[in-house]
N, C-alpha and C positions, 0 to 999 in steps of 0.2 A: 799535233795540229796547232795552228795560230789562233789565240782566243783573246778576245777584248772581254773583260769583266767590268760591268758598270759598277757604279758605287754601290748600288742596292744589293751586290752579292756580299754574302758572308766571307770573311777571311779564311775560314777554315776550307771553303770551296777553292779559293784560289790556291791556297797552300797544298791541298791535295792534288789539284790538277798540275801544278809545277812538279810534285814528287813523282808523278806519272810521266814526267817529260814533255808536258805541254809548254808553249812558249805563250805565257800569260801576261798581257798588258793590262795592270789594275788600275782603273780610273782614278780611284781614291788615292793610290801613291802618286800618280803623275800628273793628274789634270783635274783635281778637285773641283767640283762645281760647274764644271762645263755643260752646256745644254745637251739635251737629248739628241738633238740633230748633230752637235758636234761629236758625240759619242758614236753614234751611226757612221759619221764620214770617218772616224779614226779606224773604226773596224773595217771598213771599206778601203781605207789607204793601205792597211796592213793585210788586206784579204784574209780576215779573221773572222770567226764565228763570234758574234755577240751573244753574251751571257748576261741576263738581267732578270731582276725580279720585278721590274716595273713594266706595267701593263701597256704605257703610253706608246711603245714602240710599234704596236699593232697600227694605230693612228698614222704614224709617219711611213710604214710600208704600205699599207693597204688603202689608206684614203689619200695621203700625199704623194703615194707612189715614188718614194724616195729609194734610191739603189742600195742594195747591202750585199754582204757577203754570207748571209746566214745570221738568223735571229734566233736565240734560244730562250725565251722567257720561262721562267720557273714560278708557279703559284703554289705557295705553302700553306696548306691550313695549319692552324694552331694545334691539331692534335696528331700531327704526322710522327711516325714511330722510327722509320728508317733515318739514320743520320743524312743530311742533306748532301754533304760532301761526297759520300760514298753513292748515293743516288744520282747525282749529276754525272760523277765519273764513269759509273757504268753505263749510264745512257750515251755519254759522248764515245765511249769505247765501242759500244754495240752499233752505233748509228752513225759515225763520222762522217762517212760518204754522204749519206742522206741529209745530214744538217748543213753541209756547204750549200750556200745559195738558196737555204729552205727556210720555212718559218715553223718552228717546233715549239709546241707548249708541254710543259712537264707539270704534272700535278703529282700528287701522292697516288692516284689510282693508274695513270696512264701516259703515253708519250704521244701527243697528235702531231703529226707532220703534215704540212703544206708544201709542196714543192713550188718553187718559182717558175712560172711559165717563160719560156723561151720568146 
């Protein structure tokens, strides 16, 4: 799967996804400091799922109606027990087809998925 990892994503998550064969463009490595709109545009250009820990992408997708190829925000409470990298990798593996063009929010309790309307 093609993935764009926002700067807010831990390096361990990027490394784990790459080790599992995913093509991951890491914004912190290639385009540090670009705006959220530019990050969303990069993910769309690469037809890639956008992985982020930034809640602002909901505003861009739902209020500004910006196009995307899938957005996957992760919300992490301080007390999470499962390693983040393992949790994200497992959810991507289990729900890859649903994540494309959808908007999914991952927390320590559940994955909530909203599919994009045609």
